[in-house]
N, CA, C and O atoms as a GROMACS GRO file, in nm:
protein
  596
    1MET      N    1   1.304   3.050   0.927
    1MET     CA    2   1.199   3.068   0.828
    1MET      C    3   1.145   2.930   0.789
    1MET      O    4   1.221   2.838   0.761
    2LYS      N    5   1.013   2.918   0.788
    2LYS     CA    6   0.950   2.793   0.749
    2LYS      C    7   0.924   2.795   0.599
    2LYS      O    8   0.869   2.891   0.545
    3ILE      N    9   0.966   2.688   0.532
    3ILE     CA   10   0.947   2.677   0.388
    3ILE      C   11   0.867   2.550   0.359
    3ILE      O   12   0.914   2.439   0.385
    4HIS      N   13   0.748   2.567   0.306
    4HIS     CA   14   0.665   2.452   0.270
    4HIS      C   15   0.720   2.393   0.140
    4HIS      O   16   0.729   2.463   0.039
    5VAL      N   17   0.755   2.266   0.142
    5VAL     CA   18   0.809   2.201   0.024
    5VAL      C   19   0.696   2.136  -0.056
    5VAL      O   20   0.675   2.170  -0.172
    6TYR      N   21   0.624   2.045   0.006
    6TYR     CA   22   0.511   1.977  -0.057
    6TYR      C   23   0.431   1.910   0.053
    6TYR      O   24   0.471   1.910   0.169
    7ASP      N   25   0.320   1.852   0.015
    7ASP     CA   26   0.247   1.765   0.107
    7ASP      C   27   0.277   1.622   0.062
    7ASP      O   28   0.292   1.595  -0.057
    8ARG      N   29   0.286   1.532   0.158
    8ARG     CA   30   0.306   1.392   0.123
    8ARG      C   31   0.187   1.312   0.175
    8ARG      O   32   0.128   1.344   0.278
    9ILE      N   33   0.154   1.208   0.101
    9ILE     CA   34   0.038   1.127   0.136
    9ILE      C   35   0.086   1.006   0.215
    9ILE      O   36   0.171   0.929   0.170
   10GLN      N   37   0.030   0.990   0.334
   10GLN     CA   38   0.059   0.877   0.420
   10GLN      C   39  -0.062   0.784   0.422
   10GLN      O   40  -0.176   0.829   0.409
   11GLY      N   41  -0.036   0.656   0.437
   11GLY     CA   42  -0.146   0.561   0.442
   11GLY      C   43  -0.097   0.424   0.484
   11GLY      O   44   0.021   0.405   0.515
   12PHE      N   45  -0.188   0.329   0.484
   12PHE     CA   46  -0.154   0.192   0.522
   12PHE      C   47  -0.106   0.115   0.400
   12PHE      O   48  -0.172   0.112   0.297
   13LEU      N   49   0.009   0.052   0.415
   13LEU     CA   50   0.061  -0.038   0.314
   13LEU      C   51   0.002  -0.176   0.339
   13LEU      O   52   0.000  -0.222   0.453
   14VAL      N   53  -0.045  -0.240   0.235
   14VAL     CA   54  -0.098  -0.377   0.246
   14VAL      C   55  -0.056  -0.454   0.122
   14VAL      O   56  -0.025  -0.395   0.019
   15LYS      N   57  -0.056  -0.586   0.132
   15LYS     CA   58  -0.026  -0.668   0.016
   15LYS      C   59  -0.130  -0.646  -0.093
   15LYS      O   60  -0.242  -0.605  -0.065
   16LYS      N   61  -0.092  -0.674  -0.217
   16LYS     CA   62  -0.184  -0.659  -0.331
   16LYS      C   63  -0.315  -0.732  -0.305
   16LYS      O   64  -0.316  -0.846  -0.259
   17GLY      N   65  -0.422  -0.665  -0.335
   17GLY     CA   66  -0.554  -0.721  -0.315
   17GLY      C   67  -0.606  -0.706  -0.173
   17GLY      O   68  -0.720  -0.741  -0.145
   18ASN      N   69  -0.522  -0.655  -0.084
   18ASN     CA   70  -0.559  -0.633   0.056
   18ASN      C   71  -0.624  -0.758   0.116
   18ASN      O   72  -0.741  -0.755   0.156
   19PRO      N   73  -0.548  -0.868   0.123
   19PRO     CA   74  -0.607  -0.996   0.169
   19PRO      C   75  -0.661  -0.993   0.312
   19PRO      O   76  -0.747  -1.073   0.346
   20ARG      N   77  -0.611  -0.903   0.396
   20ARG     CA   78  -0.658  -0.895   0.535
   20ARG      C   79  -0.775  -0.796   0.550
   20ARG      O   80  -0.827  -0.777   0.660
   21LYS      N   81  -0.814  -0.735   0.438
   21LYS     CA   82  -0.930  -0.644   0.435
   21LYS      C   83  -0.916  -0.528   0.535
   21LYS      O   84  -1.010  -0.494   0.606
   22ILE      N   85  -0.799  -0.469   0.537
   22ILE     CA   86  -0.773  -0.354   0.623
   22ILE      C   87  -0.831  -0.231   0.554
   22ILE      O   88  -0.802  -0.205   0.438
   23ARG      N   89  -0.914  -0.154   0.627
   23ARG     CA   90  -0.980  -0.038   0.570
   23ARG      C   91  -0.939   0.092   0.638
   23ARG      O   92  -0.929   0.197   0.573
   24ASN      N   93  -0.914   0.085   0.770
   24ASN     CA   94  -0.885   0.208   0.843
   24ASN      C   95  -0.815   0.174   0.975
   24ASN      O   96  -0.783   0.058   1.001
   25VAL      N   97  -0.792   0.276   1.057
   25VAL     CA   98  -0.718   0.259   1.182
   25VAL      C   99  -0.786   0.161   1.277
   25VAL      O  100  -0.719   0.095   1.355
   26HIS      N  101  -0.917   0.151   1.272
   26HIS     CA  102  -0.990   0.060   1.362
   26HIS      C  103  -0.949  -0.086   1.339
   26HIS      O  104  -0.952  -0.167   1.432
   27ASP      N  105  -0.912  -0.119   1.217
   27ASP     CA  106  -0.871  -0.256   1.187
   27ASP      C  107  -0.740  -0.294   1.256
   27ASP      O  108  -0.710  -0.413   1.269
   28LEU      N  109  -0.661  -0.196   1.298
   28LEU     CA  110  -0.534  -0.226   1.365
   28LEU      C  111  -0.556  -0.291   1.501
   28LEU      O  112  -0.464  -0.354   1.553
   29ALA      N  113  -0.673  -0.278   1.557
   29ALA     CA  114  -0.702  -0.339   1.688
   29ALA      C  115  -0.752  -0.483   1.673
   29ALA      O  116  -0.774  -0.552   1.773
   30ARG      N  117  -0.770  -0.529   1.549
   30ARG     CA  118  -0.812  -0.667   1.530
   30ARG      C  119  -0.701  -0.762   1.575
   30ARG      O  120  -0.583  -0.733   1.556
   31LYS      N  121  -0.739  -0.874   1.633
   31LYS     CA  122  -0.641  -0.970   1.685
   31LYS      C  123  -0.566  -1.044   1.573
   31LYS      O  124  -0.461  -1.104   1.598
   32ASP      N  125  -0.618  -1.040   1.451
   32ASP     CA  126  -0.554  -1.110   1.339
   32ASP      C  127  -0.466  -1.016   1.255
   32ASP      O  128  -0.417  -1.056   1.149
   33ILE      N  129  -0.446  -0.892   1.300
   33ILE     CA  130  -0.366  -0.795   1.225
   33ILE      C  131  -0.240  -0.761   1.303
   33ILE      O  132  -0.244  -0.725   1.420
   34LYS      N  133  -0.126  -0.772   1.234
   34LYS     CA  134   0.003  -0.736   1.293
   34LYS      C  135   0.062  -0.621   1.212
   34LYS      O  136   0.070  -0.626   1.090
   35ILE      N  137   0.104  -0.516   1.284
   35ILE     CA  138   0.164  -0.401   1.217
   35ILE      C  139   0.315  -0.398   1.241
   35ILE      O  140   0.368  -0.472   1.325
   36VAL      N  141   0.380  -0.313   1.166
   36VAL     CA  142   0.515  -0.271   1.200
   36VAL      C  143   0.506  -0.119   1.214
   36VAL      O  144   0.443  -0.052   1.132
   37ASN      N  145   0.568  -0.066   1.316
   37ASN     CA  146   0.560   0.076   1.351
   37ASN      C  147   0.688   0.146   1.308
   37ASN      O  148   0.782   0.080   1.263
   38ARG      N  149   0.692   0.275   1.322
   38ARG     CA  150   0.814   0.353   1.301
   38ARG      C  151   0.871   0.390   1.437
   38ARG      O  152   0.803   0.378   1.539
   39GLN      N  153   0.995   0.436   1.438
   39GLN     CA  154   1.063   0.466   1.564
   39GLN      C  155   1.001   0.588   1.631
   39GLN      O  156   0.944   0.675   1.566
   40SER      N  157   1.013   0.591   1.763
   40SER     CA  158   0.964   0.702   1.842
   40SER      C  159   1.024   0.832   1.791
   40SER      O  160   1.144   0.840   1.767
   41GLY      N  161   0.941   0.933   1.773
   41GLY     CA  162   0.987   1.063   1.725
   41GLY      C  163   0.969   1.082   1.575
   41GLY      O  164   0.971   1.196   1.528
   42ALA      N  165   0.953   0.975   1.499
   42ALA     CA  166   0.932   0.987   1.355
   42ALA      C  167   0.794   1.047   1.329
   42ALA      O  168   0.699   1.019   1.403
   43GLY      N  169   0.782   1.129   1.227
   43GLY     CA  170   0.655   1.190   1.195
   43GLY      C  171   0.546   1.088   1.171
   43GLY      O  172   0.430   1.110   1.208
   44THR      N  173   0.581   0.977   1.108
   44THR     CA  174   0.483   0.872   1.081
   44THR      C  175   0.435   0.809   1.211
   44THR      O  176   0.317   0.776   1.223
   45ARG      N  177   0.524   0.792   1.307
   45ARG     CA  178   0.486   0.738   1.438
   45ARG      C  179   0.392   0.834   1.510
   45ARG      O  180   0.293   0.793   1.571
   46VAL      N  181   0.422   0.963   1.502
   46VAL     CA  182   0.336   1.064   1.564
   46VAL      C  183   0.197   1.059   1.500
   46VAL      O  184   0.096   1.068   1.569
   47LEU      N  185   0.192   1.046   1.368
   47LEU     CA  186   0.064   1.036   1.298
   47LEU      C  187  -0.013   0.912   1.344
   47LEU      O  188  -0.133   0.921   1.371
   48LEU      N  189   0.054   0.798   1.352
   48LEU     CA  190  -0.015   0.676   1.396
   48LEU      C  191  -0.068   0.692   1.538
   48LEU      O  192  -0.182   0.656   1.567
   49ASP      N  193   0.014   0.746   1.627
   49ASP     CA  194  -0.030   0.766   1.765
   49ASP      C  195  -0.152   0.859   1.771
   49ASP      O  196  -0.243   0.836   1.850
   50THR      N  197  -0.153   0.962   1.688
   50THR     CA  198  -0.266   1.053   1.682
   50THR      C  199  -0.392   0.982   1.631
   50THR      O  200  -0.500   0.998   1.688
   51LEU      N  201  -0.376   0.903   1.525
   51LEU     CA  202  -0.491   0.829   1.470
   51LEU      C  203  -0.548   0.731   1.572
   51LEU      O  204  -0.669   0.719   1.587
   52LEU      N  205  -0.458   0.661   1.642
   52LEU     CA  206  -0.503   0.566   1.744
   52LEU      C  207  -0.576   0.638   1.857
   52LEU      O  208  -0.681   0.593   1.903
   53ALA      N  209  -0.521   0.750   1.903
   53ALA     CA  210  -0.584   0.826   2.011
   53ALA      C  211  -0.721   0.878   1.969
   53ALA      O  212  -0.817   0.869   2.045
   54GLU      N  213  -0.730   0.931   1.848
   54GLU     CA  214  -0.858   0.982   1.798
   54GLU      C  215  -0.962   0.870   1.788
   54GLU      O  216  -1.082   0.894   1.807
   55ALA      N  217  -0.916   0.748   1.758
   55ALA     CA  218  -1.008   0.634   1.745
   55ALA      C  219  -1.035   0.567   1.880
   55ALA      O  220  -1.117   0.475   1.889
   56GLY      N  221  -0.966   0.613   1.985
   56GLY     CA  222  -0.984   0.555   2.118
   56GLY      C  223  -0.924   0.416   2.131
   56GLY      O  224  -0.974   0.334   2.207
   57ILE      N  225  -0.817   0.390   2.057
   57ILE     CA  226  -0.752   0.259   2.060
   57ILE      C  227  -0.620   0.270   2.136
   57ILE      O  228  -0.527   0.336   2.088
   58PRO      N  229  -0.609   0.208   2.253
   58PRO     CA  230  -0.480   0.207   2.325
   58PRO      C  231  -0.375   0.129   2.244
   58PRO      O  232  -0.406   0.026   2.185
   59CYS      N  233  -0.254   0.179   2.242
   59CYS     CA  234  -0.150   0.115   2.161
   59CYS      C  235  -0.125  -0.031   2.201
   59CYS      O  236  -0.084  -0.111   2.118
   60GLN      N  237  -0.151  -0.065   2.328
   60GLN     CA  238  -0.128  -0.204   2.370
   60GLN      C  239  -0.229  -0.300   2.306
   60GLN      O  240  -0.212  -0.422   2.315
   61TYR      N  241  -0.332  -0.248   2.242
   61TYR     CA  242  -0.430  -0.333   2.172
   61TYR      C  243  -0.389  -0.359   2.027
   61TYR      O  244  -0.458  -0.430   1.955
   62VAL      N  245  -0.277  -0.301   1.985
   62VAL     CA  246  -0.231  -0.315   1.847
   62VAL      C  247  -0.113  -0.411   1.843
   62VAL      O  248  -0.005  -0.380   1.894
   63MET      N  249  -0.134  -0.528   1.782
   63MET     CA  250  -0.027  -0.627   1.774
   63MET      C  251   0.083  -0.576   1.681
   63MET      O  252   0.058  -0.539   1.566
   64GLY      N  253   0.204  -0.573   1.733
   64GLY     CA  254   0.319  -0.526   1.656
   64GLY      C  255   0.354  -0.381   1.681
   64GLY      O  256   0.449  -0.330   1.622
   65TYR      N  257   0.278  -0.313   1.766
   65TYR     CA  258   0.303  -0.171   1.791
   65TYR      C  259   0.449  -0.146   1.830
   65TYR      O  260   0.508  -0.045   1.792
   66GLU      N  261   0.508  -0.237   1.906
   66GLU     CA  262   0.647  -0.220   1.952
   66GLU      C  263   0.750  -0.263   1.848
   66GLU      O  264   0.869  -0.238   1.866
   67SER      N  265   0.706  -0.326   1.740
   67SER     CA  266   0.796  -0.365   1.631
   67SER      C  267   0.828  -0.241   1.548
   67SER      O  268   0.737  -0.171   1.502
   68VAL      N  269   0.957  -0.213   1.530
   68VAL     CA  270   0.998  -0.085   1.471
   68VAL      C  271   1.076  -0.104   1.342
   68VAL      O  272   1.167  -0.187   1.333
   69ALA      N  273   1.039  -0.025   1.242
   69ALA     CA  274   1.117  -0.011   1.118
   69ALA      C  275   1.172   0.131   1.117
   69ALA      O  276   1.100   0.226   1.146
   70ILE      N  277   1.297   0.145   1.083
   70ILE     CA  278   1.361   0.276   1.087
   70ILE      C  279   1.322   0.362   0.966
   70ILE      O  280   1.316   0.485   0.977
   71THR      N  281   1.295   0.301   0.853
   71THR     CA  282   1.261   0.377   0.733
   71THR      C  283   1.127   0.331   0.676
   71THR      O  284   1.077   0.223   0.710
   72HIS      N  285   1.071   0.413   0.590
   72HIS     CA  286   0.948   0.375   0.520
   72HIS      C  287   0.974   0.251   0.435
   72HIS      O  288   0.890   0.161   0.428
   73LEU      N  289   1.090   0.246   0.370
   73LEU     CA  290   1.123   0.134   0.283
   73LEU      C  291   1.137   0.004   0.363
   73LEU      O  292   1.093  -0.102   0.316
   74GLU      N  293   1.196   0.010   0.481
   74GLU     CA  294   1.206  -0.108   0.566
   74GLU      C  295   1.066  -0.156   0.606
   74GLU      O  296   1.039  -0.276   0.605
   75ALA      N  297   0.979  -0.064   0.642
   75ALA     CA  298   0.841  -0.100   0.678
   75ALA      C  299   0.772  -0.168   0.560
   75ALA      O  300   0.703  -0.268   0.577
   76ALA      N  301   0.790  -0.113   0.441
   76ALA     CA  302   0.729  -0.171   0.321
   76ALA      C  303   0.783  -0.311   0.295
   76ALA      O  304   0.709  -0.401   0.254
   77GLY      N  305   0.912  -0.330   0.317
   77GLY     CA  306   0.972  -0.463   0.297
   77GLY      C  307   0.913  -0.566   0.393
   77GLY      O  308   0.892  -0.681   0.355
   78LEU      N  309   0.887  -0.525   0.516
   78LEU     CA  310   0.828  -0.616   0.613
   78LEU      C  311   0.684  -0.654   0.576
   78LEU      O  312   0.642  -0.767   0.598
   79VAL      N  313   0.610  -0.558   0.520
   79VAL     CA  314   0.475  -0.589   0.473
   79VAL      C  315   0.482  -0.679   0.350
   79VAL      O  316   0.409  -0.777   0.340
   80ALA      N  317   0.570  -0.647   0.256
   80ALA     CA  318   0.583  -0.727   0.134
   80ALA      C  319   0.624  -0.872   0.164
   80ALA      O  320   0.580  -0.965   0.096
   81SER      N  321   0.707  -0.890   0.267
   81SER     CA  322   0.755  -1.024   0.302
   81SER      C  323   0.654  -1.103   0.384
   81SER      O  324   0.669  -1.224   0.401
   82GLY      N  325   0.550  -1.035   0.434
   82GLY     CA  326   0.450  -1.102   0.518
   82GLY      C  327   0.484  -1.101   0.665
   82GLY      O  328   0.410  -1.158   0.745
   83ALA      N  329   0.595  -1.036   0.704
   83ALA     CA  330   0.630  -1.027   0.845
   83ALA      C  331   0.534  -0.936   0.920
   83ALA      O  332   0.521  -0.946   1.042
   84ALA      N  333   0.466  -0.848   0.848
   84ALA     CA  334   0.362  -0.761   0.905
   84ALA      C  335   0.249  -0.753   0.803
   84ALA      O  336   0.271  -0.768   0.683
   85ASP      N  337   0.128  -0.730   0.853
   85ASP     CA  338   0.014  -0.717   0.763
   85ASP      C  339   0.000  -0.576   0.707
   85ASP      O  340  -0.052  -0.556   0.598
   86THR      N  341   0.048  -0.478   0.784
   86THR     CA  342   0.036  -0.340   0.741
   86THR      C  343   0.138  -0.252   0.814
   86THR      O  344   0.194  -0.290   0.916
   87ALA      N  345   0.158  -0.136   0.758
   87ALA     CA  346   0.242  -0.033   0.819
   87ALA      C  347   0.194   0.100   0.765
   87ALA      O  348   0.148   0.109   0.651
   88LEU      N  349   0.205   0.203   0.846
   88LEU     CA  350   0.176   0.338   0.800
   88LEU      C  351   0.303   0.390   0.736
   88LEU      O  352   0.410   0.387   0.796
   89ALA      N  353   0.291   0.440   0.612
   89ALA     CA  354   0.409   0.488   0.539
   89ALA      C  355   0.364   0.578   0.424
   89ALA      O  356   0.244   0.601   0.405
   90ILE      N  357   0.461   0.627   0.350
   90ILE     CA  358   0.430   0.715   0.237
   90ILE      C  359   0.396   0.632   0.112
   90ILE      O  360   0.441   0.519   0.097
   91LYS      N  361   0.315   0.692   0.026
   91LYS     CA  362   0.268   0.623  -0.094
   91LYS      C  363   0.382   0.579  -0.185
   91LYS      O  364   0.373   0.474  -0.248
   92THR      N  365   0.485   0.657  -0.193
   92THR     CA  366   0.596   0.625  -0.282
   92THR      C  367   0.653   0.485  -0.257
   92THR      O  368   0.684   0.414  -0.352
   93VAL      N  369   0.665   0.445  -0.131
   93VAL     CA  370   0.720   0.312  -0.104
   93VAL      C  371   0.621   0.203  -0.136
   93VAL      O  372   0.661   0.092  -0.171
   94ALA      N  373   0.492   0.231  -0.127
   94ALA     CA  374   0.391   0.133  -0.169
   94ALA      C  375   0.409   0.104  -0.317
   94ALA      O  376   0.409  -0.012  -0.359
   95ASP      N  377   0.426   0.209  -0.396
   95ASP     CA  378   0.446   0.193  -0.540
   95ASP      C  379   0.579   0.121  -0.569
   95ASP      O  380   0.584   0.034  -0.656
   96ALA      N  381   0.684   0.157  -0.496
   96ALA     CA  382   0.815   0.098  -0.520
   96ALA      C  383   0.818  -0.051  -0.486
   96ALA      O  384   0.890  -0.128  -0.549
   97MET      N  385   0.738  -0.092  -0.386
   97MET     CA  386   0.739  -0.232  -0.341
   97MET      C  387   0.617  -0.309  -0.393
   97MET      O  388   0.592  -0.422  -0.350
   98ASP      N  389   0.542  -0.249  -0.486
   98ASP     CA  390   0.426  -0.313  -0.548
   98ASP      C  391   0.323  -0.356  -0.443
   98ASP      O  392   0.272  -0.468  -0.448
   99LEU      N  393   0.295  -0.267  -0.350
   99LEU     CA  394   0.195  -0.290  -0.247
   99LEU      C  395   0.073  -0.204  -0.274
   99LEU      O  396   0.083  -0.101  -0.342
  100ASP      N  397  -0.041  -0.244  -0.221
  100ASP     CA  398  -0.158  -0.158  -0.226
  100ASP      C  399  -0.145  -0.053  -0.116
  100ASP      O  400  -0.069  -0.070  -0.021
  101PHE      N  401  -0.220   0.054  -0.131
  101PHE     CA  402  -0.207   0.170  -0.042
  101PHE      C  403  -0.346   0.221  -0.007
  101PHE      O  404  -0.430   0.244  -0.095
  102ILE      N  405  -0.368   0.240   0.121
  102ILE     CA  406  -0.494   0.295   0.172
  102ILE      C  407  -0.464   0.433   0.228
  102ILE      O  408  -0.411   0.444   0.338
  103PRO      N  409  -0.498   0.540   0.155
  103PRO     CA  410  -0.464   0.675   0.201
  103PRO      C  411  -0.530   0.708   0.335
  103PRO      O  412  -0.646   0.672   0.360
  104VAL      N  413  -0.453   0.776   0.420
  104VAL     CA  414  -0.502   0.813   0.553
  104VAL      C  415  -0.493   0.963   0.576
  104VAL      O  416  -0.585   1.024   0.629
  105ALA      N  417  -0.381   1.023   0.535
  105ALA     CA  418  -0.360   1.166   0.564
  105ALA      C  419  -0.266   1.228   0.462
  105ALA      O  420  -0.178   1.163   0.406
  106GLU      N  421  -0.288   1.356   0.440
  106GLU     CA  422  -0.195   1.435   0.361
  106GLU      C  423  -0.130   1.532   0.459
  106GLU      O  424  -0.198   1.609   0.526
  107GLU      N  425   0.002   1.528   0.467
  107GLU     CA  426   0.070   1.609   0.567
  107GLU      C  427   0.175   1.698   0.503
  107GLU      O  428   0.238   1.658   0.405
  108PRO      N  429   0.195   1.817   0.559
  108PRO     CA  430   0.295   1.907   0.503
  108PRO      C  431   0.436   1.859   0.533
  108PRO      O  432   0.465   1.807   0.641
  109PHE      N  433   0.523   1.876   0.435
  109PHE     CA  434   0.665   1.849   0.453
  109PHE      C  435   0.733   1.985   0.441
  109PHE      O  436   0.727   2.049   0.336
  110GLU      N  437   0.796   2.028   0.548
  110GLU     CA  438   0.850   2.163   0.554
  110GLU      C  439   0.997   2.164   0.595
  110GLU      O  440   1.045   2.074   0.663
  111LEU      N  441   1.066   2.267   0.551
  111LEU     CA  442   1.204   2.293   0.593
  111LEU      C  443   1.203   2.416   0.684
  111LEU      O  444   1.128   2.511   0.661
  112TYR      N  445   1.286   2.412   0.785
  112TYR     CA  446   1.304   2.528   0.870
  112TYR      C  447   1.449   2.573   0.856
  112TYR      O  448   1.542   2.498   0.886
  113VAL      N  449   1.466   2.696   0.810
  113VAL     CA  450   1.599   2.751   0.786
  113VAL      C  451   1.611   2.882   0.862
  113VAL      O  452   1.531   2.973   0.841
  114PRO      N  453   1.711   2.894   0.950
  114PRO     CA  454   1.731   3.023   1.015
  114PRO      C  455   1.757   3.131   0.910
  114PRO      O  456   1.831   3.109   0.814
  115ARG      N  457   1.695   3.247   0.927
  115ARG     CA  458   1.707   3.354   0.827
  115ARG      C  459   1.852   3.389   0.795
  115ARG      O  460   1.884   3.424   0.681
  116LYS      N  461   1.939   3.380   0.894
  116LYS     CA  462   2.079   3.417   0.869
  116LYS      C  463   2.148   3.323   0.771
  116LYS      O  464   2.256   3.354   0.720
  117PHE      N  465   2.086   3.206   0.744
  117PHE     CA  466   2.147   3.110   0.650
  117PHE      C  467   2.082   3.110   0.512
  117PHE      O  468   2.121   3.032   0.425
  118LEU      N  469   1.982   3.195   0.492
  118LEU     CA  470   1.912   3.196   0.364
  118LEU      C  471   2.004   3.227   0.246
  118LEU      O  472   1.978   3.182   0.134
  119ASP      N  473   2.111   3.304   0.269
  119ASP     CA  474   2.205   3.337   0.161
  119ASP      C  475   2.318   3.236   0.148
  119ASP      O  476   2.402   3.249   0.059
  120HIS      N  477   2.321   3.137   0.234
  120HIS     CA  478   2.425   3.034   0.224
  120HIS      C  479   2.411   2.964   0.089
  120HIS      O  480   2.300   2.933   0.048
  121PRO      N  481   2.523   2.939   0.018
  121PRO     CA  482   2.514   2.880  -0.116
  121PRO      C  483   2.437   2.746  -0.121
  121PRO      O  484   2.364   2.721  -0.216
  122GLY      N  485   2.453   2.663  -0.020
  122GLY     CA  486   2.382   2.535  -0.018
  122GLY      C  487   2.233   2.553   0.000
  122GLY      O  488   2.153   2.485  -0.066
  123VAL      N  489   2.196   2.644   0.088
  123VAL     CA  490   2.054   2.671   0.112
  123VAL      C  491   1.993   2.737  -0.012
  123VAL      O  492   1.885   2.699  -0.057
  124ALA      N  493   2.064   2.835  -0.068
  124ALA     CA  494   2.015   2.904  -0.188
  124ALA      C  495   1.995   2.806  -0.303
  124ALA      O  496   1.896   2.814  -0.376
  125ALA      N  497   2.090   2.713  -0.321
  125ALA     CA  498   2.079   2.613  -0.428
  125ALA      C  499   1.959   2.521  -0.404
  125ALA      O  500   1.888   2.485  -0.498
  126SER      N  501   1.938   2.483  -0.279
  126SER     CA  502   1.824   2.396  -0.246
  126SER      C  503   1.692   2.468  -0.274
  126SER      O  504   1.601   2.410  -0.333
  127LEU      N  505   1.681   2.592  -0.232
  127LEU     CA  506   1.558   2.668  -0.255
  127LEU      C  507   1.533   2.689  -0.404
  127LEU      O  508   1.419   2.686  -0.450
  128TYR      N  509   1.641   2.711  -0.479
  128TYR     CA  510   1.628   2.725  -0.624
  128TYR      C  511   1.576   2.594  -0.686
  128TYR      O  512   1.489   2.595  -0.772
  129ALA      N  513   1.632   2.482  -0.640
  129ALA     CA  514   1.591   2.351  -0.693
  129ALA      C  515   1.444   2.323  -0.664
  129ALA      O  516   1.375   2.262  -0.747
  130LEU      N  517   1.396   2.367  -0.549
  130LEU     CA  518   1.256   2.345  -0.514
  130LEU      C  519   1.160   2.412  -0.612
  130LEU      O  520   1.046   2.368  -0.629
  131GLU      N  521   1.205   2.516  -0.676
  131GLU     CA  522   1.121   2.588  -0.773
  131GLU      C  523   1.141   2.538  -0.916
  131GLU      O  524   1.070   2.583  -1.006
  132ASP      N  525   1.235   2.448  -0.938
  132ASP     CA  526   1.265   2.398  -1.073
  132ASP      C  527   1.154   2.306  -1.121
  132ASP      O  528   1.134   2.199  -1.062
  133PRO      N  529   1.082   2.343  -1.227
  133PRO     CA  530   0.970   2.261  -1.275
  133PRO      C  531   1.011   2.119  -1.314
  133PRO      O  532   0.934   2.025  -1.294
  134SER      N  533   1.131   2.101  -1.369
  134SER     CA  534   1.173   1.966  -1.409
  134SER      C  535   1.196   1.877  -1.287
  134SER      O  536   1.168   1.757  -1.291
  135TRP      N  537   1.247   1.936  -1.178
  135TRP     CA  538   1.265   1.857  -1.055
  135TRP      C  539   1.130   1.821  -0.997
  135TRP      O  540   1.110   1.709  -0.950
  136ARG      N  541   1.039   1.916  -0.998
  136ARG     CA  542   0.904   1.890  -0.946
  136ARG      C  543   0.836   1.777  -1.025
  136ARG      O  544   0.766   1.694  -0.967
  137GLU      N  545   0.857   1.775  -1.156
  137GLU     CA  546   0.799   1.668  -1.239
  137GLU      C  547   0.852   1.532  -1.197
  137GLU      O  548   0.776   1.435  -1.191
  138VAL      N  549   0.980   1.524  -1.167
  138VAL     CA  550   1.039   1.398  -1.123
  138VAL      C  551   0.977   1.354  -0.991
  138VAL      O  552   0.942   1.237  -0.975
  139VAL      N  553   0.962   1.446  -0.898
  139VAL     CA  554   0.903   1.414  -0.768
  139VAL      C  555   0.757   1.372  -0.786
  139VAL      O  556   0.714   1.273  -0.727
  140GLU      N  557   0.681   1.446  -0.866
  140GLU     CA  558   0.541   1.412  -0.889
  140GLU      C  559   0.526   1.274  -0.953
  140GLU      O  560   0.432   1.201  -0.922
  141ALA      N  561   0.618   1.239  -1.042
  141ALA     CA  562   0.613   1.109  -1.109
  141ALA      C  563   0.631   0.994  -1.011
  141ALA      O  564   0.585   0.882  -1.038
  142MET      N  565   0.697   1.018  -0.899
  142MET     CA  566   0.714   0.913  -0.798
  142MET      C  567   0.581   0.878  -0.732
  142MET      O  568   0.562   0.766  -0.686
  143GLY      N  569   0.488   0.973  -0.729
  143GLY     CA  570   0.357   0.952  -0.668
  143GLY      C  571   0.359   0.980  -0.520
  143GLY      O  572   0.460   0.957  -0.452
  144GLY      N  573   0.248   1.031  -0.469
  144GLY     CA  574   0.234   1.053  -0.326
  144GLY      C  575   0.278   1.188  -0.276
  144GLY      O  576   0.280   1.213  -0.156
  145TYR      N  577   0.314   1.278  -0.368
  145TYR     CA  578   0.356   1.412  -0.330
  145TYR      C  579   0.267   1.513  -0.400
  145TYR      O  580   0.236   1.498  -0.518
  146VAL      N  581   0.225   1.617  -0.327
  146VAL     CA  582   0.134   1.716  -0.380
  146VAL      C  583   0.196   1.854  -0.359
  146VAL      O  584   0.229   1.891  -0.246
  147TRP      N  585   0.211   1.929  -0.466
  147TRP     CA  586   0.262   2.066  -0.458
  147TRP      C  587   0.146   2.159  -0.435
  147TRP      O  588   0.046   2.153  -0.508
  148LYS      N  589   0.155   2.245  -0.337
  148LYS     CA  590   0.048   2.339  -0.304
  148LYS      C  591   0.070   2.476  -0.366
  148LYS      O  592  -0.022   2.557  -0.373
  149ASN      N  593   0.191   2.502  -0.411
  149ASN     CA  594   0.217   2.634  -0.469
  149ASN      C  595   0.272   2.622  -0.608
  149ASN      O  596   0.301   2.723  -0.672
   0.00000   0.00000   0.00000
């Protein structure tokens, strides 16, 4: 069973004031822009590959494409330290690392649970928590998450 949890906002992380003037995916092909990517198979990597393909930009034209951060927070740290000019990541880490954020996409975050496990105490507790308004308030306060239901 597919359970929609929320949508999360993905975008480009940049230093405060956006000193490299990054506006969209086309800027990733500039020779003066270095990115940090996510690992193969990560949803964020799939999104970046899709954006590049839609823009007609071969990945070999993107400096840093092969540079990998395992987590959104690691990617944000590399941008904050200046090791990369930008990274595609969730808005929450931009806020946590005091970076500017250029929204790119809102994507669904879903859980898939086999029906035979819906009555499992752990699954039932998780599904109950997803409906708890106080928990949702905490998640919303982090920024970058949108509840559709």
